[in-house]
MIDODO-996422 format. One record per residue: x, y, z of N, C-alpha, C in turn; residue in three letters. Coordinates in steps of 0.1 Angstrom, whole numbers, padded with zeros to 4 digits, always signed. Layout:
% residues N
XYZXYZXYZALA;...
% end
This chain:
% residues 339
+0008-0012+0001-0001+0002+0000+0008+0012+0000MET;+0005+0022-0008+0014+0033-0010+0007+0045-0006ARG;+0008+0050+0004+0001+0065+0008+0014+0071+0013THR;+0016+0082+0014+0028+0086+0019+0029+0099+0026ALA;+0040+0105+0026+0041+0114+0036+0048+0127+0030ALA;+0047+0136+0038+0048+0149+0031+0054+0161+0038ALA;+0061+0168+0032+0065+0181+0036+0071+0189+0027ILE;+0067+0201+0026+0071+0208+0013+0081+0220+0016LEU;+0088+0226+0007+0095+0235+0012+0097+0246-0001SER;+0095+0257-0001+0099+0266-0011+0109+0276-0004PHE;+0116+0280+0000+0121+0290+0010+0117+0305+0005VAL;+0105+0307+0010+0099+0321+0007+0104+0330+0018LEU;+0110+0340+0015+0114+0351+0025+0104+0363+0023ALA;+0100+0366+0035+0092+0378+0035+0094+0386+0046PHE;+0089+0398+0049+0095+0407+0060+0082+0410+0067THR;+0083+0408+0080+0071+0412+0089+0074+0424+0095LEU;+0062+0431+0098+0063+0444+0102+0068+0442+0118MET;+0074+0453+0124+0077+0451+0138+0067+0448+0148PRO;+0070+0439+0155+0059+0433+0166+0054+0442+0174SER;+0041+0445+0176+0035+0452+0185+0028+0444+0196GLN;+0027+0450+0208+0019+0443+0218+0006+0438+0215PRO;+0002+0425+0216-0011+0421+0212-0021+0422+0224ALA;-0036+0423+0221-0044+0423+0232-0052+0409+0230THR;-0060+0407+0239-0067+0394+0241-0075+0393+0228ALA;-0081+0405+0223-0089+0405+0212-0082+0402+0198ALA;-0068+0405+0199-0060+0401+0187-0054+0388+0186SER;-0057+0379+0197-0052+0365+0194-0058+0361+0181LEU;-0049+0352+0174-0055+0347+0161-0070+0341+0162PRO;-0079+0347+0156-0093+0341+0157-0098+0340+0171GLY;-0091+0350+0180-0096+0350+0194-0093+0338+0202GLY;-0084+0328+0196-0080+0315+0202-0066+0316+0208LYS;-0063+0309+0218-0051+0309+0224-0041+0297+0221ALA;-0049+0286+0218-0041+0272+0218-0046+0266+0203THR;-0034+0263+0196-0036+0256+0182-0028+0243+0183TYR;-0035+0233+0176-0028+0220+0172-0023+0223+0158VAL;-0011+0219+0154-0005+0223+0142+0002+0211+0137VAL;+0001+0209+0123+0007+0200+0115+0012+0208+0103SER;+0026+0206+0100+0032+0212+0090+0043+0206+0085GLN;+0048+0207+0074+0058+0200+0066+0067+0206+0054GLY;+0077+0201+0052+0084+0205+0040+0085+0194+0031HIS;+0082+0195+0018+0082+0185+0009+0087+0188-0005LEU;+0095+0183-0009+0102+0186-0023+0104+0173-0030LYS;+0096+0172-0042+0097+0158-0049+0111+0153-0051ALA;+0120+0161-0054+0134+0155-0057+0141+0153-0046SER;+0137+0158-0033+0146+0157-0021+0143+0145-0013SER;+0152+0140-0006+0152+0128+0004+0157+0136+0017GLN;+0153+0150+0020+0155+0157+0032+0143+0163+0037GLN;+0132+0157+0034+0119+0161+0037+0116+0160+0053ASN;+0108+0167+0059+0104+0167+0074+0089+0171+0076TRP;+0084+0166+0087+0072+0169+0092+0072+0172+0106VAL;+0063+0183+0112+0063+0186+0124+0049+0185+0129ARG;+0046+0181+0142+0033+0180+0147+0034+0183+0161LEU;+0024+0192+0165+0023+0195+0179+0014+0208+0181GLY;+0020+0219+0190+0010+0230+0192+0017+0243+0193SER;+0008+0253+0190+0013+0268+0191+0004+0274+0203TYR;+0011+0281+0211+0002+0288+0223+0005+0302+0222ARG;-0005+0310+0220-0004+0326+0218-0007+0332+0230PHE;+0001+0343+0234-0002+0350+0246-0007+0364+0242ALA;-0015+0370+0250-0019+0385+0247-0008+0395+0246ALA;+0006+0392+0250+0016+0402+0248+0022+0400+0235ASN;+0018+0394+0226+0023+0393+0212+0035+0381+0212GLY;+0036+0372+0220+0045+0361+0219+0038+0348+0216THR;+0045+0339+0210+0039+0327+0207+0050+0316+0211VAL;+0046+0304+0216+0054+0293+0221+0050+0281+0212THR;+0059+0273+0205+0056+0263+0197+0062+0250+0205ALA;+0056+0239+0207+0061+0225+0212+0057+0215+0201SER;+0069+0209+0196+0065+0201+0183+0074+0189+0183LEU;+0069+0176+0178+0076+0166+0174+0081+0167+0160HIS;+0092+0163+0158+0100+0165+0145+0104+0151+0140LEU;+0098+0149+0126+0104+0136+0118+0112+0142+0106TRP;+0123+0138+0105+0131+0143+0093+0139+0130+0086TRP;+0139+0130+0074+0145+0119+0066+0160+0120+0068GLN;+0164+0133+0073+0179+0133+0076+0183+0124+0089ARG;+0173+0121+0097+0174+0115+0109+0162+0104+0111ASN;+0161+0094+0101+0149+0084+0102+0149+0078+0116PRO;+0135+0077+0120+0132+0069+0132+0124+0058+0130GLN;+0127+0046+0136+0120+0034+0136+0107+0036+0142ALA;+0097+0028+0136+0084+0027+0144+0084+0023+0159ARG;+0076+0028+0166+0076+0027+0181+0065+0020+0185GLN;+0067+0010+0195+0055+0004+0202+0048+0013+0211ARG;+0034+0012+0210+0026+0020+0219+0024+0014+0233THR;+0024+0001+0233+0021-0007+0244+0006-0010+0245GLY;-0002-0005+0235-0015-0009+0233-0018-0021+0225THR;-0024-0032+0231-0028-0044+0224-0042-0044+0223VAL;-0050-0041+0213-0065-0041+0212-0069-0055+0217PRO;-0080-0055+0226-0085-0070+0230-0094-0076+0218ASP;-0097-0089+0223-0103-0097+0211-0118-0093+0209THR;-0123-0084+0217-0135-0077+0215-0136-0071+0202GLY;-0125-0065+0197-0123-0056+0187-0113-0060+0176CYS;-0106-0072+0179-0096-0078+0170-0098-0094+0169THR;-0089-0100+0163-0090-0115+0161-0075-0121+0163THR;-0075-0132+0168-0061-0140+0169-0060-0150+0158LYS;-0070-0149+0149-0071-0159+0139-0066-0151+0126ALA;-0060-0160+0117-0057-0154+0103-0068-0156+0093GLY;-0063-0154+0082-0073-0157+0070-0083-0144+0069GLY;-0095-0148+0063-0104-0138+0061-0114-0135+0073VAL;-0113-0126+0078-0119-0122+0091-0128-0108+0089GLN;-0135-0105+0100-0143-0094+0101-0137-0083+0110LYS;-0127-0086+0118-0120-0078+0127-0105-0079+0124ARG;-0099-0066+0126-0085-0067+0124-0076-0077+0135PRO;-0066-0078+0131-0057-0089+0140-0053-0083+0152ARG;-0051-0091+0162-0047-0087+0175-0031-0083+0176THR;-0028-0072+0172-0014-0067+0172-0011-0055+0181CYS;-0001-0055+0186+0003-0043+0194+0005-0029+0183GLU;-0001-0020+0187-0002-0008+0177+0010+0000+0177VAL;+0016+0005+0166+0029+0012+0164+0025+0025+0162LEU;+0034+0034+0164+0034+0047+0160+0046+0053+0155THR;+0048+0066+0152+0060+0071+0147+0070+0071+0159ALA;+0083+0070+0155+0093+0070+0166+0095+0084+0175GLY;+0093+0080+0188+0095+0092+0196+0081+0099+0201GLY;+0071+0094+0193+0058+0101+0197+0053+0099+0211TYR;+0056+0088+0217+0051+0084+0231+0059+0092+0241THR;+0069+0100+0236+0077+0109+0246+0074+0123+0245GLY;+0083+0131+0250+0081+0145+0250+0085+0152+0235ALA;+0079+0163+0232+0083+0170+0220+0098+0172+0218PRO;+0102+0172+0205+0116+0172+0201+0120+0187+0203ASP;+0113+0197+0202+0117+0209+0201+0106+0221+0207GLU;+0112+0230+0212+0103+0241+0218+0109+0254+0214THR;+0102+0263+0207+0108+0275+0204+0097+0288+0206ARG;+0102+0299+0207+0093+0311+0208+0095+0320+0198THR;+0085+0329+0196+0086+0341+0187+0075+0352+0190GLY;+0074+0358+0181+0064+0370+0181+0056+0370+0169THR;+0044+0376+0172+0032+0374+0162+0024+0388+0162TYR;+0019+0391+0151+0009+0399+0148-0003+0394+0140THR;-0016+0400+0141-0026+0396+0133-0032+0409+0127VAL;-0031+0410+0112-0037+0421+0105-0044+0417+0093SER;-0056+0422+0092-0063+0420+0078-0067+0405+0078GLY;-0069+0397+0090-0074+0383+0087-0060+0376+0086GLY;-0047+0380+0086-0035+0373+0083-0028+0374+0096VAL;-0024+0360+0101-0015+0359+0112+0000+0357+0105LEU;+0009+0366+0112+0023+0368+0110+0033+0363+0122SER;+0041+0353+0119+0048+0348+0130+0064+0350+0126ILE;+0072+0355+0135+0086+0353+0134+0093+0345+0146ARG;+0099+0335+0142+0104+0327+0153+0119+0333+0158TRP;+0121+0331+0169+0134+0335+0175+0145+0325+0175LYS;+0148+0321+0163+0159+0311+0161+0170+0316+0153ILE;+0182+0308+0154+0193+0313+0146+0191+0316+0131ALA;+0183+0307+0123+0180+0309+0111+0167+0317+0107GLN;+0165+0324+0096+0153+0331+0095+0140+0322+0093THR;+0131+0323+0101+0119+0314+0101+0107+0323+0102TRP;+0099+0325+0092+0087+0333+0094+0075+0325+0088THR;+0064+0329+0092+0053+0322+0087+0041+0331+0084GLU;+0034+0330+0077+0019+0337+0075+0008+0327+0074GLN;-0003+0330+0082-0014+0320+0080-0027+0329+0079TRP;-0036+0325+0068-0049+0332+0068-0057+0325+0082TYR;-0064+0335+0089-0072+0331+0099-0087+0330+0096VAL;-0093+0317+0098-0106+0315+0094-0114+0310+0107LYS;-0124+0319+0112-0131+0315+0123-0144+0306+0118PRO;-0148+0295+0129-0159+0286+0124-0171+0294+0127SER;-0182+0291+0117-0194+0299+0120-0201+0299+0133SER;-0198+0288+0141-0203+0288+0156-0193+0296+0166ASP;-0181+0301+0160-0173+0308+0168-0165+0300+0179GLY;-0167+0286+0178-0160+0279+0188-0147+0274+0184LYS;-0143+0276+0172-0132+0272+0166-0126+0279+0157LEU;-0113+0281+0154-0106+0289+0143-0096+0279+0136ALA;-0094+0282+0123-0086+0274+0115-0077+0284+0109ARG;-0063+0279+0108-0054+0286+0101-0049+0279+0088LEU;-0049+0285+0078-0045+0281+0064-0032+0288+0061ASP;-0024+0280+0056-0009+0284+0056-0009+0293+0043LEU;-0004+0305+0044-0002+0313+0032+0011+0313+0026LYS;+0021+0314+0035+0035+0312+0032+0044+0310+0043GLN;+0055+0304+0041+0065+0302+0052+0079+0300+0046SER;+0089+0306+0053+0102+0304+0048+0108+0290+0047SER;+0102+0280+0056+0108+0267+0055+0097+0257+0054LEU;+0085+0259+0057+0074+0248+0054+0067+0252+0041ALA;+0061+0241+0034+0053+0244+0024+0037+0241+0023THR;+0036+0231+0034+0022+0227+0037+0018+0227+0051HIS;+0007+0231+0056+0004+0231+0070-0011+0233+0074GLY;-0014+0227+0085-0029+0229+0090-0028+0233+0104TYR;-0037+0240+0109-0036+0243+0123-0051+0249+0126ALA;-0056+0242+0139-0069+0245+0145-0067+0249+0160TYR;-0075+0260+0163-0073+0266+0175-0087+0269+0183GLY;-0087+0269+0196-0098+0272+0204-0091+0277+0217SER;-0098+0278+0227-0094+0283+0240-0096+0272+0251ASN;-0097+0260+0245-0097+0247+0254-0081+0245+0258ALA;-0077+0241+0270-0065+0237+0273-0059+0225+0265ALA;-0046+0225+0263-0039+0215+0257-0043+0201+0264LEU;-0046+0200+0276-0049+0189+0285-0063+0184+0282GLY;-0071+0194+0275-0085+0188+0273-0086+0179+0261THR;-0091+0167+0260-0091+0158+0249-0104+0150+0253ARG;-0108+0143+0242-0120+0133+0242-0116+0120+0240ARG;-0123+0110+0249-0120+0096+0248-0124+0090+0234ALA;-0119+0077+0232-0123+0072+0218-0138+0070+0216MET;-0145+0069+0230-0160+0066+0228-0166+0079+0221SER;-0161+0090+0225-0166+0104+0218-0161+0105+0204SER;-0150+0098+0201-0146+0099+0186-0156+0091+0178VAL;-0159+0079+0182-0167+0071+0175-0181+0077+0176LYS;-0186+0083+0185-0199+0089+0186-0200+0102+0179ALA;-0189+0110+0174-0191+0122+0169-0201+0122+0157PHE;-0209+0130+0158-0223+0132+0150-0219+0138+0137PRO;-0209+0145+0135-0207+0152+0122-0200+0143+0111GLY;-0197+0148+0099-0190+0140+0089-0175+0145+0089SER;-0166+0135+0093-0152+0138+0090-0146+0135+0078LEU;-0137+0145+0073-0132+0143+0059-0118+0145+0060ARG;-0109+0141+0052-0095+0141+0051-0090+0149+0041GLN;-0079+0159+0043-0072+0162+0032-0057+0160+0035ASP;-0050+0156+0025-0036+0151+0027-0028+0155+0016LEU;-0015+0158+0020-0005+0160+0010+0007+0150+0014THR;+0011+0141+0005+0020+0131+0008+0032+0130-0001SER;+0042+0124+0003+0053+0123-0004+0058+0108-0002TRP;+0062+0103-0015+0065+0087-0014+0073+0086-0029ALA;+0084+0079-0028+0094+0076-0039+0095+0087-0050SER;+0097+0100-0043+0099+0111-0050+0087+0116-0057GLY;+0075+0113-0053+0063+0118-0059+0055+0125-0049THR;+0048+0136-0052+0040+0142-0043+0027+0140-0048ILE;+0017+0137-0039+0003+0132-0042-0005+0142-0031VAL;-0015+0148-0038-0026+0157-0031-0039+0151-0031ASN;-0046+0147-0020-0059+0143-0021-0068+0151-0010SER;-0080+0152-0015-0089+0161-0007-0102+0155-0005ALA;-0109+0158+0005-0123+0157+0008-0126+0141+0006ASN;-0117+0133+0013-0118+0119+0015-0125+0115+0027GLN;-0138+0109+0026-0145+0104+0039-0138+0096+0049PRO;-0138+0099+0061-0132+0092+0070-0143+0085+0080PHE;-0145+0073+0078-0156+0066+0084-0155+0063+0100GLY;-0154+0072+0108-0150+0070+0121-0162+0061+0129HIS;-0174+0063+0125-0185+0056+0130-0184+0038+0127SER;-0177+0037+0116-0175+0022+0112-0165+0015+0121ALA;-0155+0022+0129-0146+0015+0137-0153+0008+0148PHE;-0146-0003+0153-0153-0011+0163-0146-0008+0177ARG;-0154-0007+0188-0150-0004+0201-0144-0017+0205SER;-0136-0015+0215-0129-0026+0221-0136-0028+0235CYS;-0135-0040+0239-0143-0043+0253-0134-0039+0265ALA;-0122-0039+0264-0114-0036+0277-0104-0025+0273THR;-0099-0026+0260-0087-0015+0257-0097-0001+0251SER;-0102+0005+0260-0110+0016+0258-0103+0028+0250THR;-0089+0028+0251-0083+0039+0244-0081+0035+0229SER;-0088+0025+0223-0085+0020+0210-0096+0016+0204CYS;-0097+0020+0191-0108+0016+0180-0102+0009+0168LEU;-0107+0000+0160-0104-0008+0153-0113-0009+0140THR;-0108-0011+0129-0116-0015+0117-0107-0022+0106TYR;-0115-0032+0101-0110-0039+0090-0117-0035+0077LEU;-0111-0027+0068-0117-0025+0054-0114-0037+0047GLN;-0128-0041+0043-0128-0053+0036-0120-0057+0022PRO;-0119-0045+0016-0112-0044+0003-0107-0031-0003SER;-0098-0030-0010-0094-0016-0014-0091-0018-0031SER;-0095-0007-0037-0092-0007-0051-0079-0003-0057ASN;-0072+0007-0049-0060+0011-0054-0048+0004-0046GLY;-0051+0002-0035-0040-0004-0024-0041-0019-0023ALA;-0029-0025-0018-0028-0040-0014-0031-0047-0027CYS;-0024-0044-0038-0026-0050-0050-0015-0059-0053GLN;-0017-0068-0063-0006-0077-0068+0005-0070-0072LYS;+0004-0058-0079+0016-0051-0084+0020-0042-0072SER;+0014-0041-0062+0019-0032-0051+0025-0039-0038GLY;+0031-0049-0042+0040-0056-0031+0034-0070-0026GLY;+0023-0072-0032+0015-0085-0029+0013-0095-0040CYS;+0025-0100-0046+0023-0107-0057+0016-0122-0056PRO;+0016-0128-0043+0009-0140-0041-0006-0139-0035LYS;-0008-0128-0027-0020-0128-0019-0029-0114-0023TYR;-0022-0105-0029-0029-0092-0031-0041-0093-0041GLY;-0048-0081-0042-0060-0079-0052-0053-0083-0066GLY;-0062-0091-0074-0056-0094-0086-0049-0107-0087GLY;-0047-0113-0075-0043-0127-0075-0052-0138-0072THR;-0050-0149-0072-0060-0161-0070-0067-0159-0055LYS;-0058-0154-0046-0063-0152-0033-0070-0140-0032ALA;-0068-0129-0038-0075-0115-0041-0078-0110-0028ASN;-0068-0108-0018-0069-0103-0005-0065-0087-0007ILE;-0074-0078-0004-0069-0063-0005-0074-0057+0007SER;-0077-0063+0018-0081-0058+0030-0071-0049+0037SER;-0075-0039+0045-0066-0030+0052-0070-0031+0067ILE;-0058-0033+0076-0060-0033+0091-0059-0019+0095GLN;-0069-0014+0103-0068-0001+0109-0070-0001+0124TYR;-0060+0007+0131-0060+0008+0145-0059+0022+0149TYR;-0068+0028+0157-0069+0043+0161-0067+0042+0176LEU;-0057+0047+0181-0054+0046+0196-0048+0060+0202THR;-0053+0060+0215-0048+0072+0223-0034+0072+0227THR;-0025+0080+0226-0012+0080+0229-0011+0086+0244ILE;-0018+0096+0248-0018+0101+0260-0032+0105+0265SER;-0035+0103+0279-0048+0107+0283-0048+0120+0289LYS;-0036+0127+0288-0035+0139+0295-0032+0150+0285THR;-0031+0148+0272-0028+0157+0262-0038+0153+0249ASP;-0034+0159+0238-0042+0158+0225-0038+0145+0217ARG;-0026+0138+0221-0021+0128+0212-0029+0117+0209ARG;-0031+0112+0198-0036+0099+0192-0028+0094+0181ASP;-0030+0083+0177-0023+0078+0165-0031+0068+0157THR;-0028+0069+0144-0035+0059+0133-0025+0052+0127LEU;-0028+0038+0128-0017+0028+0123-0026+0019+0113TRP;-0022+0016+0101-0027+0008+0092-0018+0003+0082HIS;-0022-0010+0078-0013-0017+0067-0021-0029+0060TRP;-0016-0033+0049-0023-0043+0040-0023-0056+0047CYS;-0032-0063+0048-0033-0077+0054-0023-0085+0044THR;-0024-0084+0031-0016-0091+0022-0002-0091+0025CYS;+0004-0077+0028+0019-0077+0032+0024-0085+0042LEU;+0015-0086+0052+0019-0095+0062+0020-0109+0059ALA;+0010-0113+0050+0010-0127+0045+0020-0131+0036MET;+0025-0122+0028+0037-0123+0021+0050-0126+0028GLU;+0050-0121+0039+0062-0123+0047+0060-0134+0058ARG;+0048-0140+0057+0046-0151+0067+0044-0146+0080GLY;+0038-0135+0083+0036-0128+0095+0021-0127+0099GLU;+0020-0127+0113+0006-0123+0116+0004-0110+0119PHE;+0013-0102+0125+0013-0087+0127+0025-0081+0117CYS;+0023-0072+0108+0031-0069+0099+0043-0060+0105TYR;+0056-0064+0102+0066-0056+0107+0074-0049+0095THR;+0068-0047+0085+0074-0040+0075+0071-0025+0074GLY;+0069-0020+0062+0065-0005+0061+0051-0001+0063ASN;+0047-0004+0073+0033+0001+0077+0032+0015+0078SER;+0020+0021+0078+0016+0035+0078+0015+0039+0094HIS;+0024+0049+0097+0022+0054+0111+0019+0068+0110VAL;+0007+0072+0115+0001+0086+0115-0001+0093+0127LYS;+0008+0098+0134+0006+0106+0146-0006+0115+0144PRO;-0013+0117+0156-0025+0125+0154-0024+0136+0166LEU;-0031+0149+0164-0035+0156+0176-0050+0160+0175MET;-0057+0158+0186-0071+0160+0186-0074+0176+0184GLN;-0083+0178+0177-0089+0192+0175-0102+0194+0185ILE;-0099+0204+0195-0110+0203+0205-0115+0218+0204ILE;-0128+0222+0204-0133+0234+0204-0134+0240+0217ASP;-0140+0253+0218-0141+0260+0231-0151+0254+0240ASP;-0161+0245+0234-0170+0239+0244-0164+0225+0248SER;-0151+0221+0244-0145+0209+0247-0148+0197+0239GLY;-0156+0200+0229-0160+0189+0219-0150+0186+0209ALA;-0148+0172+0206-0141+0166+0195-0144+0171+0183PHE;-0134+0175+0173-0139+0180+0160-0129+0176+0150ARG;-0121+0164+0154-0112+0159+0144-0096+0159+0148GLY;-0089+0158+0138-0075+0158+0142-0067+0167+0131TRP;-0054+0171+0135-0046+0174+0125-0034+0163+0127VAL;-0027+0158+0116-0017+0149+0118-0006+0149+0109GLY;+0002+0139+0108+0013+0137+0100+0016+0123+0098ALA;+0023+0118+0086+0027+0106+0085+0042+0106+0086GLU;+0048+0097+0094+0064+0096+0095+0068+0081+0092ALA;+0065+0077+0081+0066+0061+0079+0080+0060+0073SER;+0091+0059+0081+0103+0057+0074+0107+0042+0070PHE;+0112+0040+0058+0113+0028+0053+0123+0019+0061SER;+0121+0007+0061+0132-0003+0067+0144-0004+0057THR;+0142+0000+0044+0150-0001+0033+0157+0013+0031GLY;+0154+0019+0021+0161+0032+0017+0151+0044+0018SER;+0159+0056+0020+0150+0067+0020+0142+0071+0010ARG;+0145+0065-0001+0137+0067-0015+0122+0060-0012ALA;+0121+0051-0004+0106+0044-0001+0101+0049+0013THR;+0106+0060+0018+0098+0066+0029+0085+0070+0026ASP;+0075+0073+0035+0061+0078+0033+0060+0088+0042MET;+0057+0102+0039+0055+0112+0048+0044+0120+0042MET;+0037+0127+0052+0024+0135+0048+0021+0144+0059ALA;+0013+0155+0056+0006+0164+0064-0008+0162+0061VAL;-0016+0162+0070-0032+0158+0069-0039+0165+0080LEU;-0052+0165+0077-0062+0168+0086-0074+0160+0083ARG;-0081+0157+0094-0094+0148+0093-0103+0157+0101ILE;-0113+0164+0096-0121+0172+0104-0135+0175+0097THR;-0143+0182+0104-0157+0186+0099-0157+0201+0095ASP;-0145+0209+0100-0142+0222+0095-0131+0224+0087PHE;-0134+0226+0073-0124+0225+0062-0126+0238+0054ARG;
% end
């Protein structure tokens, strides 16, 4: 299965006006805390990166970023989360099943720990545009369009330009970063979640938009309440004979193109979740029950509005290949009802 990962980079330099003290009313969209996914992707490069974390804005015109970083320059192996979904939502049997396999969920390396970097900067908001200058050795400036939701409970930032990143998503509210919703609330979310994603794989950039995310189809676990699972019965473009499954994939006699999905809480005290998925046939090709190859690991940060309600995620893919950098899969994504 080839989905991939992404982070883009033009190096666009622009000059910000001198920073002036902000007031509470001039917080971007009136919101103090944002979850942020951004990345640098260049099709011909193998030095791409993605960052995922938070921006916190203060009324005095300062901003603090806390972010996890995944960079092709320093590839990190997939990491065990310690979560093994119970047999209420998985199966210990192989073959054709209606539930995913009972496997320990993996995530991107380092995501179960503290953020890799913290930096501070200054910001201004003018004409619906947020401008940030980070106080680091190299020049790093960003501009984002500020878009409030119709109900006023959420604000969205759309990346206008950046001196280092080329794609990004951010969503903010006045809920504390420690405010998050359980997987039961995720499954019960009444709205329609859709995914937008820019990915990099094998030197190719792919943009996909408005993809339905069927959260309600995920299965609740009996005892592992921090996890949801879903077995997608078949796929048209992934898990095919020509895509790494010559014996078992779609188009073979076995014709297995199902996908194993796991959605898991990383921390109960902040916004971190993770999505893990892989083609069943890839494990079968290797004679494995739980796939240990190039599965998709997508760390996520919950979007929470002012009322404390779940509204989706911003996320990244940081699936470093067990082979060469040319076969890494990287992406910047959002899954939300406010797009």
